[in-house]
N, C-alpha and C positions, 0 to 999 in steps of 0.2 A: 165269307161266313165264318163265324166262330162256333159253329154248331156243337162240337164235342165239349168245348170249354163251358158253353152256356148250359148244356145238359148236365155236366158235372156240378156246376153251381146250383142248378135247380134241385138236383138230387141232394146236395148238402143242406139246402134250405129245408127240404122235406124231412131229412133225417134229424135235423136239429129242431124241427117244428117251429120255425121262425115265420110267424104269420105277418110280420111287418116288413118283409123283404120281397123284392122282385128283381128278376133278371130281364134286362131290356137290351135288345140289339138295335142300334140306330147310328146315324152319322154323328160324329163328334161336333159337327158344325150345325146340326139341327136336332137337338135332343127331343124326343117325342114325349116330353114330360111337362107338366104344368109349372108355371112360375112358382118359385118358393115352395116346392112340394116335396123336397128330398132332404133328409137329415145328413146323409153321408154319400159322397162320391168317392169311389176307390178306383185308381188306375194303376196298372202295372205295365211297365215297358211300353208306354203308349205315347207320351208327350213328344218324344223325339221323332215320332213317325208322322205327326199331324202336319199337313201342308199349311194350314192357316191357324197357327197356335193362338193368336189373340182372339180369333172368333170362337175357337173351342173353349178357351178359358172364360169368355163371356157367356157361353152357354152353361158352363158349370156354375158360374156365378148366378145366372138367371134361375136355375132350377133349385139351388140350395136355399133352404130357409135361413133367415138371420140367425147367426150362431152356428150354422151348419158347418160340417167339416169336409174338407177335400184332402185325401191322403193319396200321394203318388209315390211310387217306387220306380226309379229310373237308373239306367246304367251310369256309373261314375266315370266320366271321361278322364279322370286323373289316374285310374287304375290301369297299369300297363297292358294287361290282357284285354280289358274292355276296349281301350284305345286301339290296340292292334286289330282286334276283331272287327271293329267298326270301320277302321281305315281301309281294310281289304274288301269291304262290301259297299259299293257306291250307294245303294239304296239305304244304307245306314248313316250316310254322311250328315244328316240333319242333327245328329248328336253333337256335332262340333259347333253348332250355333244354338241349339235348344238344349241347354244343359244346366247344371247347378249354379252357373254364374249368371245366366240370363233369365231363366224361368222364375226364380224367386223374386227378382226385381219386378217382373211383370205382375206377379200375384200380389205383391205388397200394396198395390193400388186399392185393393178391396178386401184383403185378408191379412190376418196376423199369421206370419209364416215362420215356422221353425224348420231348419234343415239339420238332418242328422245323417249318419252313415251306417251302413249295414252290409252284411255279407250273405244275405239271403240269396240263394241261387235257385234256378229252376232246372238245372241239369241234374241228372240222376247220379248220385254218388255210389261207388261200389267199394269193396274191401280195399282196393288199391288206392282210390282217390280220397276216401274218407279221412285218413290220417293227415294227408296234405291239406285238405280243406280245414280241418281242426287247427292245424298249425297256423295257417293263413288267418283264420278267424281270430285266434288268440293274439297274434302279432298285430293285426289291424284293429284290435280293440284298445290299443294303447295310443294315447295322443303323442305325437301328431300323426302317427301312422294310420289312424282311423280315416284320414282324408283320402287314402288310396284303397278303401274298401270297394267291394264290387258295385255297390249301389249307393245312391243317395236317396233319402226319404224326405218328402215334403209333407209336413203336417200343418195344414192351413185351416184357420177358423174364419168364417165370413164375418166381417166387422160392421157392415151397414145393411140397411134394408133396400137400398137402391140397387137397381140392376145395372151392371157394368155395360157400357156401350162402347164397343170397339169395332172399328171398321175392319173389313177383311184386309189381309196383308197386301193384296194386289192394289188396293186403293190408298193404303197408308204406309207405303214403303218408307223406311227410315224413321218410323215413329216408335220403334221398339226401344 
């Protein structure tokens, strides 16, 4: 359960008086939303954890309206600290196959995809770490060093009205 995060999101929606937003907790493989009913899907550090990524992407495609936007922020496997962090945690190893090299190719079947790099972090910065983060952020804002930023960002716009049909990975191994 993502209880505290969902509660925080709902509180933010109330504070901002956003009457066209909702927070939904459900399986990525079976979104409890109607076809073509959503304008935006946002995911953060999610794609590299999904067991059946083609199925989850098909669900995102199904619920998005034509012209809808899918925005995903994911760890950048090219960043040395991200690479090391995920290498040491077996449950994080999907990052090595579901990353900025493979995921955009999968999405381009149904979306216009833009990939960018960003240093947004979810760790708390303190007086000691803030200057270090600022230096890293400035350094990786310069090409080609931007390719080793902490995260990559997928900004995807749905291009067709048809719903993507993708078989679960267990039935379509090797089709990626």
